[in-house]
PDB file of N, CA, C and O in Angstrom:
ATOM      1  N   MET A   1      -3.079 -40.804  34.337  1.00  0.00           N
ATOM      2  CA  MET A   1      -2.576 -40.841  35.742  1.00  0.00           C
ATOM      3  C   MET A   1      -3.137 -42.326  35.986  1.00  0.00           C
ATOM      4  O   MET A   1      -4.212 -42.679  35.500  1.00  0.00           O
ATOM      5  N   LEU A   2      -2.369 -43.141  36.743  1.00  0.00           N
ATOM      6  CA  LEU A   2      -2.837 -44.550  36.772  1.00  0.00           C
ATOM      7  C   LEU A   2      -2.114 -45.312  38.305  1.00  0.00           C
ATOM      8  O   LEU A   2      -1.290 -44.992  39.162  1.00  0.00           O
ATOM      9  N   GLY A   3      -2.798 -46.206  38.067  1.00  0.00           N
ATOM     10  CA  GLY A   3      -2.560 -46.782  39.927  1.00  0.00           C
ATOM     11  C   GLY A   3      -1.509 -47.700  39.727  1.00  0.00           C
ATOM     12  O   GLY A   3      -1.539 -48.377  40.754  1.00  0.00           O
ATOM     13  N   TRP A   4      -0.441 -48.199  38.894  1.00  0.00           N
ATOM     14  CA  TRP A   4       0.322 -49.126  38.978  1.00  0.00           C
ATOM     15  C   TRP A   4       1.366 -49.023  38.043  1.00  0.00           C
ATOM     16  O   TRP A   4       1.174 -49.032  36.827  1.00  0.00           O
ATOM     17  N   LYS A   5       2.669 -48.907  38.682  1.00  0.00           N
ATOM     18  CA  LYS A   5       3.825 -49.048  38.059  1.00  0.00           C
ATOM     19  C   LYS A   5       4.024 -49.414  36.707  1.00  0.00           C
ATOM     20  O   LYS A   5       4.484 -48.743  35.784  1.00  0.00           O
ATOM     21  N   GLU A   6       3.609 -50.575  36.728  1.00  0.00           N
ATOM     22  CA  GLU A   6       3.721 -51.713  35.504  1.00  0.00           C
ATOM     23  C   GLU A   6       2.955 -50.538  34.127  1.00  0.00           C
ATOM     24  O   GLU A   6       3.489 -50.290  33.046  1.00  0.00           O
ATOM     25  N   TYR A   7       1.889 -50.113  34.521  1.00  0.00           N
ATOM     26  CA  TYR A   7       1.360 -49.362  33.252  1.00  0.00           C
ATOM     27  C   TYR A   7       2.531 -47.982  32.835  1.00  0.00           C
ATOM     28  O   TYR A   7       2.687 -47.471  31.726  1.00  0.00           O
ATOM     29  N   VAL A   8       3.103 -47.698  33.894  1.00  0.00           N
ATOM     30  CA  VAL A   8       3.788 -46.963  33.125  1.00  0.00           C
ATOM     31  C   VAL A   8       5.021 -47.334  32.495  1.00  0.00           C
ATOM     32  O   VAL A   8       5.507 -46.708  31.552  1.00  0.00           O
ATOM     33  N   GLU A   9       5.687 -48.681  33.184  1.00  0.00           N
ATOM     34  CA  GLU A   9       6.774 -49.081  32.250  1.00  0.00           C
ATOM     35  C   GLU A   9       6.538 -49.443  30.801  1.00  0.00           C
ATOM     36  O   GLU A   9       7.389 -49.677  29.943  1.00  0.00           O
ATOM     37  N   ILE A  10       5.571 -49.445  30.721  1.00  0.00           N
ATOM     38  CA  ILE A  10       5.071 -49.868  29.243  1.00  0.00           C
ATOM     39  C   ILE A  10       4.300 -48.757  28.315  1.00  0.00           C
ATOM     40  O   ILE A  10       3.774 -49.099  27.255  1.00  0.00           O
ATOM     41  N   GLY A  11       4.269 -47.326  28.813  1.00  0.00           N
ATOM     42  CA  GLY A  11       4.417 -46.248  28.224  1.00  0.00           C
ATOM     43  C   GLY A  11       3.277 -45.319  28.727  1.00  0.00           C
ATOM     44  O   GLY A  11       2.667 -44.591  27.944  1.00  0.00           O
ATOM     45  N   GLY A  12       2.970 -45.374  30.247  1.00  0.00           N
ATOM     46  CA  GLY A  12       1.581 -44.608  30.459  1.00  0.00           C
ATOM     47  C   GLY A  12       2.869 -43.215  31.608  1.00  0.00           C
ATOM     48  O   GLY A  12       4.041 -43.240  31.983  1.00  0.00           O
ATOM     49  N   LEU A  13       1.706 -42.240  31.728  1.00  0.00           N
ATOM     50  CA  LEU A  13       2.807 -40.857  31.888  1.00  0.00           C
ATOM     51  C   LEU A  13       3.155 -41.135  33.429  1.00  0.00           C
ATOM     52  O   LEU A  13       4.363 -41.152  33.664  1.00  0.00           O
ATOM     53  N   ILE A  14       2.355 -41.341  34.448  1.00  0.00           N
ATOM     54  CA  ILE A  14       2.186 -41.087  35.781  1.00  0.00           C
ATOM     55  C   ILE A  14       1.526 -42.159  36.552  1.00  0.00           C
ATOM     56  O   ILE A  14       0.310 -42.319  36.444  1.00  0.00           O
ATOM     57  N   ALA A  15       2.057 -42.709  37.122  1.00  0.00           N
ATOM     58  CA  ALA A  15       1.464 -43.662  38.241  1.00  0.00           C
ATOM     59  C   ALA A  15       1.706 -43.545  39.384  1.00  0.00           C
ATOM     60  O   ALA A  15       2.896 -43.509  39.695  1.00  0.00           O
ATOM     61  N   TYR A  16       0.739 -43.448  40.375  1.00  0.00           N
ATOM     62  CA  TYR A  16       0.871 -43.295  42.141  1.00  0.00           C
ATOM     63  C   TYR A  16       0.021 -44.172  42.578  1.00  0.00           C
ATOM     64  O   TYR A  16      -1.182 -44.083  42.330  1.00  0.00           O
ATOM     65  N   GLY A  17       0.583 -45.198  43.333  1.00  0.00           N
ATOM     66  CA  GLY A  17      -0.229 -46.195  43.704  1.00  0.00           C
ATOM     67  C   GLY A  17       0.443 -47.004  44.782  1.00  0.00           C
ATOM     68  O   GLY A  17       1.665 -46.862  44.733  1.00  0.00           O
ATOM     69  N   PRO A  18      -0.022 -47.915  45.869  1.00  0.00           N
ATOM     70  CA  PRO A  18       0.468 -49.023  46.586  1.00  0.00           C
ATOM     71  C   PRO A  18       1.586 -49.558  45.899  1.00  0.00           C
ATOM     72  O   PRO A  18       1.524 -49.822  44.698  1.00  0.00           O
ATOM     73  N   ASN A  19       2.666 -49.745  46.622  1.00  0.00           N
ATOM     74  CA  ASN A  19       3.693 -50.929  46.014  1.00  0.00           C
ATOM     75  C   ASN A  19       3.224 -52.646  46.275  1.00  0.00           C
ATOM     76  O   ASN A  19       3.216 -53.379  47.264  1.00  0.00           O
ATOM     77  N   ARG A  20       2.895 -52.798  44.986  1.00  0.00           N
ATOM     78  CA  ARG A  20       2.329 -54.136  44.282  1.00  0.00           C
ATOM     79  C   ARG A  20       3.249 -55.100  45.192  1.00  0.00           C
ATOM     80  O   ARG A  20       2.711 -55.997  45.842  1.00  0.00           O
ATOM     81  N   ASP A  21       4.798 -54.881  45.230  1.00  0.00           N
ATOM     82  CA  ASP A  21       5.383 -56.073  45.900  1.00  0.00           C
ATOM     83  C   ASP A  21       4.973 -56.224  47.228  1.00  0.00           C
ATOM     84  O   ASP A  21       4.375 -57.258  47.524  1.00  0.00           O
ATOM     85  N   GLU A  22       5.191 -55.370  48.084  1.00  0.00           N
ATOM     86  CA  GLU A  22       4.740 -55.238  49.366  1.00  0.00           C
ATOM     87  C   GLU A  22       3.504 -55.671  49.731  1.00  0.00           C
ATOM     88  O   GLU A  22       3.393 -56.445  50.682  1.00  0.00           O
ATOM     89  N   SER A  23       2.298 -55.186  48.952  1.00  0.00           N
ATOM     90  CA  SER A  23       0.894 -55.740  49.271  1.00  0.00           C
ATOM     91  C   SER A  23       0.945 -57.225  48.712  1.00  0.00           C
ATOM     92  O   SER A  23       0.095 -57.895  49.299  1.00  0.00           O
ATOM     93  N   TYR A  24       1.784 -58.105  47.602  1.00  0.00           N
ATOM     94  CA  TYR A  24       1.934 -59.362  47.708  1.00  0.00           C
ATOM     95  C   TYR A  24       2.601 -60.120  49.336  1.00  0.00           C
ATOM     96  O   TYR A  24       2.181 -61.165  49.832  1.00  0.00           O
ATOM     97  N   ARG A  25       3.260 -59.596  49.674  1.00  0.00           N
ATOM     98  CA  ARG A  25       3.800 -60.184  50.891  1.00  0.00           C
ATOM     99  C   ARG A  25       2.871 -59.948  52.000  1.00  0.00           C
ATOM    100  O   ARG A  25       2.756 -60.653  53.003  1.00  0.00           O
ATOM    101  N   ARG A  26       2.045 -58.596  51.636  1.00  0.00           N
ATOM    102  CA  ARG A  26       1.267 -58.915  52.986  1.00  0.00           C
ATOM    103  C   ARG A  26       0.172 -59.767  52.575  1.00  0.00           C
ATOM    104  O   ARG A  26      -0.326 -60.379  53.520  1.00  0.00           O
ATOM    105  N   ILE A  27      -0.325 -59.977  51.502  1.00  0.00           N
ATOM    106  CA  ILE A  27      -1.154 -61.320  51.257  1.00  0.00           C
ATOM    107  C   ILE A  27      -1.229 -62.671  51.621  1.00  0.00           C
ATOM    108  O   ILE A  27      -2.138 -63.431  51.954  1.00  0.00           O
ATOM    109  N   ALA A  28       0.941 -62.820  51.336  1.00  0.00           N
ATOM    110  CA  ALA A  28       1.034 -63.908  51.655  1.00  0.00           C
ATOM    111  C   ALA A  28       1.183 -64.276  53.366  1.00  0.00           C
ATOM    112  O   ALA A  28       1.068 -65.419  53.807  1.00  0.00           O
ATOM    113  N   VAL A  29       1.457 -63.066  54.201  1.00  0.00           N
ATOM    114  CA  VAL A  29       1.297 -63.476  55.769  1.00  0.00           C
ATOM    115  C   VAL A  29      -0.002 -63.854  56.142  1.00  0.00           C
ATOM    116  O   VAL A  29      -0.282 -64.731  56.959  1.00  0.00           O
ATOM    117  N   TYR A  30      -1.024 -62.932  55.308  1.00  0.00           N
ATOM    118  CA  TYR A  30      -2.428 -63.798  55.588  1.00  0.00           C
ATOM    119  C   TYR A  30      -2.884 -64.848  54.951  1.00  0.00           C
ATOM    120  O   TYR A  30      -3.987 -65.269  55.298  1.00  0.00           O
ATOM    121  N   VAL A  31      -2.400 -65.304  54.228  1.00  0.00           N
ATOM    122  CA  VAL A  31      -2.761 -66.427  53.612  1.00  0.00           C
ATOM    123  C   VAL A  31      -2.289 -67.715  54.412  1.00  0.00           C
ATOM    124  O   VAL A  31      -2.875 -68.790  54.543  1.00  0.00           O
ATOM    125  N   ASP A  32      -0.763 -67.201  55.031  1.00  0.00           N
ATOM    126  CA  ASP A  32       0.116 -68.221  55.995  1.00  0.00           C
ATOM    127  C   ASP A  32      -0.987 -68.499  57.264  1.00  0.00           C
ATOM    128  O   ASP A  32      -1.373 -69.583  57.702  1.00  0.00           O
ATOM    129  N   LYS A  33      -1.326 -67.220  57.661  1.00  0.00           N
ATOM    130  CA  LYS A  33      -2.363 -67.040  58.943  1.00  0.00           C
ATOM    131  C   LYS A  33      -3.392 -68.057  58.743  1.00  0.00           C
ATOM    132  O   LYS A  33      -3.617 -68.890  59.621  1.00  0.00           O
ATOM    133  N   ILE A  34      -3.926 -68.040  57.820  1.00  0.00           N
ATOM    134  CA  ILE A  34      -5.735 -68.754  57.323  1.00  0.00           C
ATOM    135  C   ILE A  34      -5.089 -69.891  57.621  1.00  0.00           C
ATOM    136  O   ILE A  34      -5.481 -70.521  58.603  1.00  0.00           O
ATOM    137  N   LEU A  35      -3.813 -70.458  56.733  1.00  0.00           N
ATOM    138  CA  LEU A  35      -3.450 -71.803  56.818  1.00  0.00           C
ATOM    139  C   LEU A  35      -3.258 -72.578  58.320  1.00  0.00           C
ATOM    140  O   LEU A  35      -3.611 -73.711  58.647  1.00  0.00           O
ATOM    141  N   LYS A  36      -2.556 -71.519  59.109  1.00  0.00           N
ATOM    142  CA  LYS A  36      -2.475 -72.127  60.100  1.00  0.00           C
ATOM    143  C   LYS A  36      -3.606 -72.312  60.942  1.00  0.00           C
ATOM    144  O   LYS A  36      -3.467 -72.927  61.999  1.00  0.00           O
ATOM    145  N   GLY A  37      -4.732 -71.844  60.591  1.00  0.00           N
ATOM    146  CA  GLY A  37      -5.992 -72.118  61.747  1.00  0.00           C
ATOM    147  C   GLY A  37      -6.334 -70.415  61.915  1.00  0.00           C
ATOM    148  O   GLY A  37      -7.042 -70.524  62.916  1.00  0.00           O
ATOM    149  N   ALA A  38      -6.325 -69.309  61.704  1.00  0.00           N
ATOM    150  CA  ALA A  38      -6.521 -68.393  61.989  1.00  0.00           C
ATOM    151  C   ALA A  38      -8.088 -68.377  61.055  1.00  0.00           C
ATOM    152  O   ALA A  38      -8.335 -68.943  59.991  1.00  0.00           O
ATOM    153  N   LYS A  39      -8.949 -67.536  61.882  1.00  0.00           N
ATOM    154  CA  LYS A  39     -10.254 -67.075  60.951  1.00  0.00           C
ATOM    155  C   LYS A  39     -10.102 -66.214  60.564  1.00  0.00           C
ATOM    156  O   LYS A  39      -9.557 -65.384  61.292  1.00  0.00           O
ATOM    157  N   PRO A  40     -10.444 -65.846  59.274  1.00  0.00           N
ATOM    158  CA  PRO A  40     -10.382 -64.904  58.421  1.00  0.00           C
ATOM    159  C   PRO A  40     -11.027 -63.094  58.908  1.00  0.00           C
ATOM    160  O   PRO A  40     -10.647 -61.923  58.890  1.00  0.00           O
ATOM    161  N   GLY A  41     -12.191 -63.920  59.295  1.00  0.00           N
ATOM    162  CA  GLY A  41     -12.820 -62.545  60.397  1.00  0.00           C
ATOM    163  C   GLY A  41     -12.167 -62.039  61.158  1.00  0.00           C
ATOM    164  O   GLY A  41     -12.378 -60.860  61.446  1.00  0.00           O
ATOM    165  N   ASP A  42     -10.969 -62.887  61.849  1.00  0.00           N
ATOM    166  CA  ASP A  42     -10.495 -62.216  63.449  1.00  0.00           C
ATOM    167  C   ASP A  42      -9.171 -61.577  62.419  1.00  0.00           C
ATOM    168  O   ASP A  42      -8.696 -60.596  62.991  1.00  0.00           O
ATOM    169  N   LEU A  43      -8.803 -61.721  61.730  1.00  0.00           N
ATOM    170  CA  LEU A  43      -7.524 -60.808  61.057  1.00  0.00           C
ATOM    171  C   LEU A  43      -7.915 -59.350  60.908  1.00  0.00           C
ATOM    172  O   LEU A  43      -9.021 -58.938  60.557  1.00  0.00           O
ATOM    173  N   PRO A  44      -6.856 -58.635  61.221  1.00  0.00           N
ATOM    174  CA  PRO A  44      -7.408 -57.082  60.824  1.00  0.00           C
ATOM    175  C   PRO A  44      -7.160 -57.038  59.300  1.00  0.00           C
ATOM    176  O   PRO A  44      -6.578 -57.792  58.521  1.00  0.00           O
ATOM    177  N   ILE A  45      -7.926 -55.688  59.151  1.00  0.00           N
ATOM    178  CA  ILE A  45      -7.746 -55.193  57.931  1.00  0.00           C
ATOM    179  C   ILE A  45      -6.883 -54.143  57.662  1.00  0.00           C
ATOM    180  O   ILE A  45      -6.908 -53.070  58.264  1.00  0.00           O
ATOM    181  N   GLU A  46      -6.083 -54.447  56.727  1.00  0.00           N
ATOM    182  CA  GLU A  46      -4.764 -53.599  56.476  1.00  0.00           C
ATOM    183  C   GLU A  46      -5.097 -52.726  55.222  1.00  0.00           C
ATOM    184  O   GLU A  46      -5.701 -53.062  54.204  1.00  0.00           O
ATOM    185  N   GLN A  47      -4.527 -51.466  55.570  1.00  0.00           N
ATOM    186  CA  GLN A  47      -4.131 -50.452  54.444  1.00  0.00           C
ATOM    187  C   GLN A  47      -2.628 -50.663  53.907  1.00  0.00           C
ATOM    188  O   GLN A  47      -1.797 -51.015  54.743  1.00  0.00           O
ATOM    189  N   PRO A  48      -2.338 -50.529  52.963  1.00  0.00           N
ATOM    190  CA  PRO A  48      -1.065 -50.139  52.383  1.00  0.00           C
ATOM    191  C   PRO A  48      -0.811 -49.075  52.946  1.00  0.00           C
ATOM    192  O   PRO A  48      -1.459 -48.056  53.188  1.00  0.00           O
ATOM    193  N   THR A  49       0.836 -49.623  53.252  1.00  0.00           N
ATOM    194  CA  THR A  49       1.675 -48.386  53.840  1.00  0.00           C
ATOM    195  C   THR A  49       2.561 -48.109  53.356  1.00  0.00           C
ATOM    196  O   THR A  49       3.278 -47.439  54.099  1.00  0.00           O
ATOM    197  N   ARG A  50       3.259 -48.397  51.689  1.00  0.00           N
ATOM    198  CA  ARG A  50       4.243 -47.902  50.847  1.00  0.00           C
ATOM    199  C   ARG A  50       3.377 -47.616  49.642  1.00  0.00           C
ATOM    200  O   ARG A  50       2.682 -48.424  49.027  1.00  0.00           O
ATOM    201  N   PHE A  51       3.557 -46.200  49.390  1.00  0.00           N
ATOM    202  CA  PHE A  51       3.013 -45.815  47.662  1.00  0.00           C
ATOM    203  C   PHE A  51       4.237 -45.308  46.812  1.00  0.00           C
ATOM    204  O   PHE A  51       5.350 -44.907  47.153  1.00  0.00           O
ATOM    205  N   GLU A  52       3.833 -45.415  45.987  1.00  0.00           N
ATOM    206  CA  GLU A  52       4.803 -45.357  44.687  1.00  0.00           C
ATOM    207  C   GLU A  52       4.184 -44.172  43.665  1.00  0.00           C
ATOM    208  O   GLU A  52       2.987 -44.116  43.383  1.00  0.00           O
ATOM    209  N   LEU A  53       5.240 -43.197  43.135  1.00  0.00           N
ATOM    210  CA  LEU A  53       4.985 -42.123  42.341  1.00  0.00           C
ATOM    211  C   LEU A  53       6.318 -42.353  41.263  1.00  0.00           C
ATOM    212  O   LEU A  53       7.463 -41.974  41.512  1.00  0.00           O
ATOM    213  N   VAL A  54       5.855 -43.122  39.907  1.00  0.00           N
ATOM    214  CA  VAL A  54       6.607 -43.269  38.697  1.00  0.00           C
ATOM    215  C   VAL A  54       6.190 -42.336  37.889  1.00  0.00           C
ATOM    216  O   VAL A  54       5.029 -41.926  37.897  1.00  0.00           O
ATOM    217  N   ILE A  55       7.175 -41.876  37.048  1.00  0.00           N
ATOM    218  CA  ILE A  55       6.902 -40.812  35.881  1.00  0.00           C
ATOM    219  C   ILE A  55       7.738 -41.142  35.023  1.00  0.00           C
ATOM    220  O   ILE A  55       8.954 -41.321  35.090  1.00  0.00           O
ATOM    221  N   ASN A  56       6.720 -41.242  33.879  1.00  0.00           N
ATOM    222  CA  ASN A  56       7.517 -41.585  32.600  1.00  0.00           C
ATOM    223  C   ASN A  56       8.029 -40.495  31.493  1.00  0.00           C
ATOM    224  O   ASN A  56       7.263 -39.821  30.806  1.00  0.00           O
ATOM    225  N   LEU A  57       9.404 -40.442  31.440  1.00  0.00           N
ATOM    226  CA  LEU A  57       9.457 -39.041  31.087  1.00  0.00           C
ATOM    227  C   LEU A  57       9.522 -38.606  29.357  1.00  0.00           C
ATOM    228  O   LEU A  57       9.407 -37.566  28.708  1.00  0.00           O
ATOM    229  N   LYS A  58       9.789 -40.149  29.048  1.00  0.00           N
ATOM    230  CA  LYS A  58       9.541 -40.286  27.321  1.00  0.00           C
ATOM    231  C   LYS A  58       8.342 -39.891  27.079  1.00  0.00           C
ATOM    232  O   LYS A  58       8.157 -39.027  26.222  1.00  0.00           O
ATOM    233  N   THR A  59       7.232 -40.478  27.826  1.00  0.00           N
ATOM    234  CA  THR A  59       5.834 -40.260  27.444  1.00  0.00           C
ATOM    235  C   THR A  59       5.838 -38.863  27.388  1.00  0.00           C
ATOM    236  O   THR A  59       5.698 -38.333  26.286  1.00  0.00           O
ATOM    237  N   ALA A  60       6.027 -37.911  28.777  1.00  0.00           N
ATOM    238  CA  ALA A  60       5.904 -36.829  28.989  1.00  0.00           C
ATOM    239  C   ALA A  60       6.195 -35.812  27.597  1.00  0.00           C
ATOM    240  O   ALA A  60       5.532 -34.895  27.111  1.00  0.00           O
ATOM    241  N   LYS A  61       7.605 -36.485  27.185  1.00  0.00           N
ATOM    242  CA  LYS A  61       7.932 -35.728  26.214  1.00  0.00           C
ATOM    243  C   LYS A  61       7.050 -35.809  25.183  1.00  0.00           C
ATOM    244  O   LYS A  61       6.372 -34.862  24.784  1.00  0.00           O
ATOM    245  N   ALA A  62       7.037 -36.966  24.718  1.00  0.00           N
ATOM    246  CA  ALA A  62       6.132 -37.472  23.590  1.00  0.00           C
ATOM    247  C   ALA A  62       4.672 -36.586  23.179  1.00  0.00           C
ATOM    248  O   ALA A  62       4.281 -36.181  22.084  1.00  0.00           O
ATOM    249  N   LEU A  63       4.006 -36.471  24.689  1.00  0.00           N
ATOM    250  CA  LEU A  63       3.089 -35.871  24.934  1.00  0.00           C
ATOM    251  C   LEU A  63       2.811 -34.248  25.029  1.00  0.00           C
ATOM    252  O   LEU A  63       1.727 -33.671  25.113  1.00  0.00           O
ATOM    253  N   GLY A  64       4.321 -33.631  24.984  1.00  0.00           N
ATOM    254  CA  GLY A  64       4.515 -32.110  25.378  1.00  0.00           C
ATOM    255  C   GLY A  64       4.314 -31.925  26.614  1.00  0.00           C
ATOM    256  O   GLY A  64       4.049 -30.791  27.014  1.00  0.00           O
ATOM    257  N   VAL A  65       4.370 -32.657  27.207  1.00  0.00           N
ATOM    258  CA  VAL A  65       3.900 -32.599  28.981  1.00  0.00           C
ATOM    259  C   VAL A  65       5.020 -32.064  30.052  1.00  0.00           C
ATOM    260  O   VAL A  65       5.905 -32.860  30.367  1.00  0.00           O
ATOM    261  N   ALA A  66       5.021 -30.968  30.530  1.00  0.00           N
ATOM    262  CA  ALA A  66       6.040 -30.151  31.012  1.00  0.00           C
ATOM    263  C   ALA A  66       5.865 -30.555  32.862  1.00  0.00           C
ATOM    264  O   ALA A  66       5.210 -29.933  33.698  1.00  0.00           O
ATOM    265  N   ILE A  67       6.789 -31.919  33.067  1.00  0.00           N
ATOM    266  CA  ILE A  67       6.457 -31.846  35.044  1.00  0.00           C
ATOM    267  C   ILE A  67       7.040 -31.092  35.517  1.00  0.00           C
ATOM    268  O   ILE A  67       8.053 -30.797  34.882  1.00  0.00           O
ATOM    269  N   PRO A  68       6.901 -30.612  36.354  1.00  0.00           N
ATOM    270  CA  PRO A  68       7.470 -29.664  37.188  1.00  0.00           C
ATOM    271  C   PRO A  68       8.813 -30.066  38.335  1.00  0.00           C
ATOM    272  O   PRO A  68       8.919 -31.166  38.879  1.00  0.00           O
ATOM    273  N   GLN A  69       9.394 -29.357  38.457  1.00  0.00           N
ATOM    274  CA  GLN A  69      10.625 -30.144  39.045  1.00  0.00           C
ATOM    275  C   GLN A  69      10.148 -30.349  40.321  1.00  0.00           C
ATOM    276  O   GLN A  69      10.671 -31.373  40.760  1.00  0.00           O
ATOM    277  N   ALA A  70       9.380 -29.840  41.138  1.00  0.00           N
ATOM    278  CA  ALA A  70       9.035 -30.229  42.208  1.00  0.00           C
ATOM    279  C   ALA A  70       8.272 -31.483  42.424  1.00  0.00           C
ATOM    280  O   ALA A  70       8.327 -32.019  43.530  1.00  0.00           O
ATOM    281  N   VAL A  71       7.662 -31.927  41.599  1.00  0.00           N
ATOM    282  CA  VAL A  71       7.166 -33.117  41.098  1.00  0.00           C
ATOM    283  C   VAL A  71       8.082 -34.159  40.942  1.00  0.00           C
ATOM    284  O   VAL A  71       7.867 -35.200  41.563  1.00  0.00           O
ATOM    285  N   LEU A  72       8.978 -34.076  40.288  1.00  0.00           N
ATOM    286  CA  LEU A  72      10.219 -34.651  39.600  1.00  0.00           C
ATOM    287  C   LEU A  72      11.228 -35.299  40.834  1.00  0.00           C
ATOM    288  O   LEU A  72      11.736 -36.420  40.860  1.00  0.00           O
ATOM    289  N   VAL A  73      11.310 -34.458  41.605  1.00  0.00           N
ATOM    290  CA  VAL A  73      11.908 -34.613  43.115  1.00  0.00           C
ATOM    291  C   VAL A  73      11.325 -35.546  44.022  1.00  0.00           C
ATOM    292  O   VAL A  73      12.094 -36.133  44.783  1.00  0.00           O
ATOM    293  N   ARG A  74       9.968 -35.815  44.084  1.00  0.00           N
ATOM    294  CA  ARG A  74       9.362 -36.242  44.465  1.00  0.00           C
ATOM    295  C   ARG A  74       8.820 -38.048  43.975  1.00  0.00           C
ATOM    296  O   ARG A  74       8.049 -38.856  44.494  1.00  0.00           O
ATOM    297  N   ALA A  75       9.659 -38.070  42.789  1.00  0.00           N
ATOM    298  CA  ALA A  75       9.074 -39.314  42.383  1.00  0.00           C
ATOM    299  C   ALA A  75       9.894 -40.299  43.011  1.00  0.00           C
ATOM    300  O   ALA A  75      10.974 -39.919  43.463  1.00  0.00           O
ATOM    301  N   ASP A  76       9.480 -41.822  43.146  1.00  0.00           N
ATOM    302  CA  ASP A  76      10.178 -42.735  43.756  1.00  0.00           C
ATOM    303  C   ASP A  76      11.072 -43.592  42.186  1.00  0.00           C
ATOM    304  O   ASP A  76      11.858 -44.539  42.200  1.00  0.00           O
ATOM    305  N   ARG A  77      10.541 -42.786  40.986  1.00  0.00           N
ATOM    306  CA  ARG A  77      10.925 -43.578  40.022  1.00  0.00           C
ATOM    307  C   ARG A  77      10.800 -42.395  38.693  1.00  0.00           C
ATOM    308  O   ARG A  77       9.956 -41.501  38.630  1.00  0.00           O
ATOM    309  N   LEU A  78      11.804 -42.658  37.762  1.00  0.00           N
ATOM    310  CA  LEU A  78      11.920 -41.467  36.426  1.00  0.00           C
ATOM    311  C   LEU A  78      12.292 -42.721  35.393  1.00  0.00           C
ATOM    312  O   LEU A  78      13.303 -43.402  35.565  1.00  0.00           O
ATOM    313  N   ILE A  79      11.553 -42.900  34.528  1.00  0.00           N
ATOM    314  CA  ILE A  79      11.574 -43.582  33.141  1.00  0.00           C
ATOM    315  C   ILE A  79      12.119 -42.721  32.420  1.00  0.00           C
ATOM    316  O   ILE A  79      11.591 -41.626  32.225  1.00  0.00           O
ATOM    317  N   GLU A  80      13.353 -43.096  31.863  1.00  0.00           N
ATOM    318  CA  GLU A  80      13.924 -41.953  30.471  1.00  0.00           C
ATOM    319  C   GLU A  80      14.100 -42.507  29.392  1.00  0.00           C
ATOM    320  O   GLU A  80      14.473 -41.855  28.417  1.00  0.00           O
TER     321      GLU A  80
END
């Protein structure tokens, strides 16, 4: 079980974690506010809002792991 989809893309089995692209966009908004004069201590702390479940079916097959259909249908992305 991994936290970033990029690890599954290179052979990991399953990743569930925040969407990195969305996180980077939120970071850019914070940097913009700080560069425009906002005090970092005055900015609210935000939690990720979008999480992704990515499953590598090729790795599952190589490991002999059967992924339940209920999990497969919930996946945001399946790598075959």
